[in-house]
C-alpha positions as a Markdown table, in Angstrom:
| # | Residue | x | y | z |
|---|---|---|---|---|
| 1 | Met | -11.8 | 3.0 | -4.1 |
| 2 | Tyr | -12.2 | 0.3 | -6.7 |
| 3 | Val | -9.5 | -0.2 | -9.3 |
| 4 | Cys | -10.7 | -2.4 | -12.2 |
| 5 | Gly | -10.5 | -3.1 | -15.9 |
| 6 | Lys | -12.6 | -0.8 | -18.1 |
| 7 | Asn | -15.4 | -3.4 | -18.7 |
| 8 | Ala | -15.5 | -4.9 | -15.2 |
| 9 | Ala | -18.6 | -5.1 | -13.1 |
| 10 | Thr | -18.4 | -2.3 | -10.5 |
| 11 | Pro | -19.9 | -2.0 | -7.0 |
| 12 | Ala | -22.3 | 0.8 | -6.2 |
| 13 | Asn | -21.1 | 3.7 | -4.0 |
| 14 | Ala | -17.4 | 3.3 | -4.8 |
| 15 | Ala | -15.0 | 5.6 | -6.5 |
| 16 | Ile | -14.2 | 3.7 | -9.7 |
| 17 | His | -10.7 | 3.9 | -11.1 |
| 18 | Pro | -10.6 | 2.1 | -14.5 |
| 19 | Ile | -7.3 | 0.9 | -15.9 |
| 20 | Ser | -6.3 | -0.4 | -19.3 |
| 21 | Asp | -3.0 | -2.3 | -18.8 |
| 22 | Thr | -0.4 | -3.3 | -16.2 |
| 23 | Gln | 1.4 | 0.1 | -16.3 |
| 24 | Ser | -1.9 | 2.0 | -15.8 |
| 25 | Leu | -2.7 | -0.3 | -12.9 |
| 26 | Ile | 0.7 | 0.5 | -11.3 |
| 27 | Asn | 0.3 | 4.3 | -11.9 |
| 28 | Thr | -3.2 | 4.3 | -10.5 |
| 29 | Ile | -2.3 | 2.4 | -7.3 |
| 30 | Gln | 0.8 | 4.5 | -6.8 |
| 31 | Asn | -1.2 | 7.7 | -7.2 |
| 32 | Leu | -4.0 | 6.5 | -4.9 |
| 33 | Thr | -1.7 | 5.3 | -2.2 |
| 34 | Ala | 0.3 | 8.5 | -2.3 |
| 35 | Asn | -2.8 | 10.7 | -2.0 |
| 36 | His | -5.0 | 8.7 | 0.4 |
| 37 | Ala | -4.7 | 6.8 | 3.6 |
| 38 | Ile | -5.2 | 3.2 | 2.6 |
| 39 | Asp | -6.2 | 0.7 | 5.3 |
| 40 | Ala | -6.4 | -2.4 | 3.1 |
| 41 | Val | -5.5 | -3.5 | -0.4 |
| 42 | Ile | -7.4 | -6.6 | -1.7 |
| 43 | His | -5.6 | -7.4 | -4.9 |
| 44 | Ala | -7.8 | -9.9 | -6.8 |
| 45 | Met | -7.0 | -8.6 | -10.2 |
| 46 | Ala | -5.4 | -11.2 | -12.6 |
| 47 | Val | -2.6 | -9.2 | -14.2 |
| 48 | Ser | -1.2 | -10.7 | -17.3 |
| 49 | Asp | 2.3 | -12.2 | -16.9 |
| 50 | Tyr | 3.4 | -11.1 | -20.4 |
| 51 | Thr | 2.7 | -8.4 | -22.9 |
| 52 | Val | 3.2 | -8.5 | -26.7 |
| 53 | Thr | 6.1 | -6.3 | -27.8 |
| 54 | Ala | 6.0 | -7.3 | -31.5 |
| 55 | Ala | 4.1 | -9.5 | -33.8 |
| 56 | Ala | 5.3 | -10.7 | -37.2 |
| 57 | Asp | 4.0 | -12.7 | -40.1 |
| 58 | Thr | 6.0 | -15.9 | -40.2 |
| 59 | Ser | 6.9 | -15.3 | -43.8 |
| 60 | His | 8.9 | -12.2 | -42.7 |
| 61 | Val | 10.8 | -13.8 | -39.9 |
| 62 | Lys | 14.2 | -15.1 | -41.0 |
| 63 | His | 16.4 | -17.5 | -39.1 |
| 64 | Cys | 19.2 | -15.2 | -38.0 |
| 65 | Asn | 21.3 | -14.4 | -35.0 |
| 66 | Ser | 18.5 | -12.6 | -33.2 |
| 67 | Leu | 14.9 | -13.8 | -33.7 |
| 68 | Ala | 13.8 | -10.9 | -31.5 |
| 69 | Asp | 15.3 | -8.3 | -33.8 |
| 70 | Ser | 13.8 | -10.1 | -36.8 |
| 71 | Ile | 10.3 | -10.1 | -35.3 |
| 72 | Lys | 10.7 | -6.4 | -34.3 |
| 73 | Ala | 11.8 | -5.5 | -37.8 |
| 74 | Ala | 8.8 | -7.2 | -39.3 |
| 75 | Asp | 6.3 | -6.0 | -36.6 |
| 76 | Leu | 2.9 | -6.1 | -38.2 |
| 77 | Arg | 1.4 | -3.7 | -35.6 |
| 78 | Ser | 3.6 | -0.8 | -36.7 |
| 79 | Lys | 2.5 | -1.3 | -40.3 |
| 80 | Ser | -1.2 | -1.2 | -39.5 |
| 81 | Asn | -1.7 | 1.3 | -36.7 |
| 82 | Gly | -1.7 | -1.4 | -34.1 |
| 83 | Lys | -4.3 | -3.8 | -35.6 |
| 84 | Ile | -3.1 | -7.0 | -37.1 |
| 85 | Ser | -5.0 | -8.2 | -40.2 |
| 86 | Ser | -7.1 | -11.3 | -39.9 |
| 87 | Asp | -5.7 | -12.4 | -43.3 |
| 88 | Val | -2.3 | -13.3 | -41.8 |
| 89 | Asn | -2.0 | -17.1 | -41.7 |
| 90 | Ala | 0.6 | -17.5 | -39.0 |
| 91 | Ile | 2.0 | -15.0 | -36.5 |
| 92 | Val | 5.1 | -15.1 | -34.3 |
| 93 | Leu | 4.8 | -13.0 | -31.1 |
| 94 | Leu | 7.5 | -11.5 | -29.0 |
| 95 | Leu | 6.5 | -11.4 | -25.4 |
| 96 | Lys | 8.0 | -9.4 | -22.5 |
| 97 | Arg | 7.3 | -10.2 | -18.9 |
| 98 | Thr | 5.2 | -7.6 | -17.1 |
| 99 | Pro | 6.0 | -6.3 | -13.6 |
| 100 | Lys | 4.5 | -8.3 | -10.7 |
| 101 | Val | 2.1 | -5.7 | -9.3 |
| 102 | Ile | 1.6 | -7.5 | -6.0 |
| 103 | Arg | 5.3 | -7.2 | -5.3 |
| 104 | Met | 5.0 | -3.4 | -5.4 |
| 105 | Leu | 2.0 | -3.1 | -3.1 |
| 106 | Arg | 3.7 | -3.3 | 0.3 |
| 107 | Gly | 6.0 | -0.5 | -0.8 |
| 108 | Phe | 3.1 | 1.6 | -1.9 |
| 109 | Ala | 1.0 | 1.0 | 1.2 |
| 110 | Pro | 3.3 | -0.2 | 3.9 |
| 111 | Asn | 0.7 | -0.1 | 6.7 |
| 112 | Ala | -2.2 | -1.5 | 4.8 |
| 113 | Val | -3.6 | -5.0 | 5.3 |
| 114 | Leu | -2.6 | -6.8 | 2.0 |
| 115 | Val | -4.7 | -9.6 | 0.6 |
| 116 | Gly | -3.5 | -11.5 | -2.4 |
| 117 | Phe | -5.0 | -14.2 | -4.5 |
| 118 | Lys | -3.6 | -17.4 | -6.0 |
| 119 | Leu | -5.4 | -19.3 | -8.7 |
| 120 | Leu | -4.2 | -22.6 | -10.0 |
| 121 | Gln | -6.0 | -25.2 | -12.2 |
| 122 | Asn | -6.7 | -28.8 | -11.2 |
| 123 | Val | -3.8 | -29.3 | -8.7 |
| 124 | Pro | -3.6 | -31.2 | -5.4 |
| 125 | Arg | -4.6 | -29.2 | -2.3 |
| 126 | Gly | -1.0 | -29.3 | -1.0 |
| 127 | Thr | 0.3 | -27.8 | -4.2 |
| 128 | Leu | -2.2 | -25.0 | -4.1 |
| 129 | Ile | -1.5 | -24.2 | -0.4 |
| 130 | Asp | 2.2 | -24.3 | -1.0 |
| 131 | Ala | 1.9 | -21.9 | -3.9 |
| 132 | Ala | -0.3 | -19.5 | -1.9 |
| 133 | Gln | 2.1 | -19.7 | 1.1 |
| 134 | Asn | 4.9 | -18.8 | -1.3 |
| 135 | Leu | 2.9 | -15.8 | -2.6 |
| 136 | Leu | 2.1 | -14.7 | 0.9 |
| 137 | Thr | 5.7 | -14.8 | 2.1 |
| 138 | Thr | 7.4 | -13.5 | -1.1 |
| 139 | Asn | 5.1 | -10.5 | -1.3 |
| 140 | Asp | 4.7 | -9.7 | 2.4 |
| 141 | Cys | 0.9 | -10.3 | 2.3 |
| 142 | Asp | -1.2 | -10.6 | 5.4 |
| 143 | Phe | -3.6 | -13.0 | 3.8 |
| 144 | Val | -3.9 | -15.0 | 0.5 |
| 145 | Leu | -7.0 | -16.6 | -0.9 |
| 146 | Ala | -6.0 | -19.8 | -2.7 |
| 147 | Asn | -8.4 | -21.3 | -5.2 |
| 148 | Asp | -8.4 | -24.0 | -7.8 |
| 149 | Gly | -10.2 | -23.1 | -11.1 |
| 150 | Ala | -11.4 | -26.7 | -11.2 |
| 151 | Gln | -13.4 | -26.1 | -8.0 |
| 152 | Ile | -15.2 | -23.0 | -9.2 |
| 153 | Ser | -18.6 | -23.3 | -10.9 |
| 154 | Gly | -21.9 | -21.5 | -10.4 |
| 155 | Asp | -22.4 | -21.0 | -6.7 |
| 156 | Lys | -19.6 | -23.5 | -5.7 |
| 157 | His | -16.3 | -21.8 | -5.1 |
| 158 | Val | -13.9 | -23.7 | -2.9 |
| 159 | Gly | -11.2 | -21.3 | -1.5 |
| 160 | Phe | -8.6 | -21.4 | 1.3 |
| 161 | Leu | -7.8 | -18.2 | 3.2 |
| 162 | Leu | -4.2 | -18.4 | 4.4 |
| 163 | Asp | -2.7 | -16.2 | 7.1 |
| 164 | Arg | 0.8 | -15.2 | 8.0 |
| 165 | Asn | 1.0 | -17.9 | 10.7 |
| 166 | Gly | 0.6 | -20.7 | 8.1 |
| 167 | Gly | -2.9 | -21.5 | 9.0 |
| 168 | Tyr | -5.8 | -21.6 | 6.6 |
| 169 | Thr | -9.6 | -22.1 | 6.6 |
| 170 | Gln | -11.6 | -23.6 | 3.7 |
| 171 | Tyr | -14.7 | -21.8 | 2.4 |
| 172 | Asn | -17.2 | -23.2 | -0.1 |
| 173 | Thr | -19.0 | -20.3 | -1.7 |
| 174 | Lys | -18.2 | -16.8 | -3.0 |
| 175 | Thr | -20.3 | -15.4 | -0.2 |
| 176 | Glu | -18.4 | -17.3 | 2.4 |
| 177 | Ile | -15.1 | -16.2 | 0.9 |
| 178 | Ala | -16.1 | -12.6 | 0.7 |
| 179 | Ala | -17.3 | -12.6 | 4.3 |
| 180 | Ala | -14.1 | -14.3 | 5.5 |
| 181 | Ile | -11.9 | -11.7 | 3.7 |
| 182 | Val | -13.8 | -8.8 | 5.2 |
| 183 | Ala | -13.7 | -10.3 | 8.7 |
| 184 | Ala | -9.9 | -11.0 | 8.3 |
| 185 | Val | -9.2 | -7.5 | 7.2 |
| 186 | Val | -11.4 | -5.8 | 9.8 |
| 187 | His | -10.1 | -7.9 | 12.7 |
| 188 | His | -6.4 | -7.7 | 11.6 |
| 189 | Pro | -4.3 | -6.0 | 14.3 |
| 190 | Ala | -3.1 | -2.6 | 13.2 |
């Protein structure tokens, strides 16, 4: 089963489950894990940390006790069937944090091998490994692939596959990374 955004590239011979937003991702995973025996979850999807709850033209936003209420009252999306005019000069957005999907996965599939991904940009290796270790521990993952966006270009893709024991191995191409993840999942003790 392959859960992906509506315009994502899809593999052949897989049941495709397109999603449109964080909530549809959660609903889809919850449904799939409730109705199928899931051996592994490889959660590589970059889920947005925030979603827009209101958008207002700055000329309508007044300094008042609640900026959030002012933005909601002047929400441009409600006045235009969800589309904001490109004629607006400046917009104030009200953002709400979205749920962390990876934190839910162990609860949905308690016996599955769980692989998470951590992407940072232009950081020292130690910072990247520490962030990936934190993701692994916090979300009860079995493995985390840590990568730095500054080390991804063309065929080059440096990544570090971390395991629960705190060890990690470096890989240098997408092919090597994919093979390492498959091997880790397949050879993980049940």
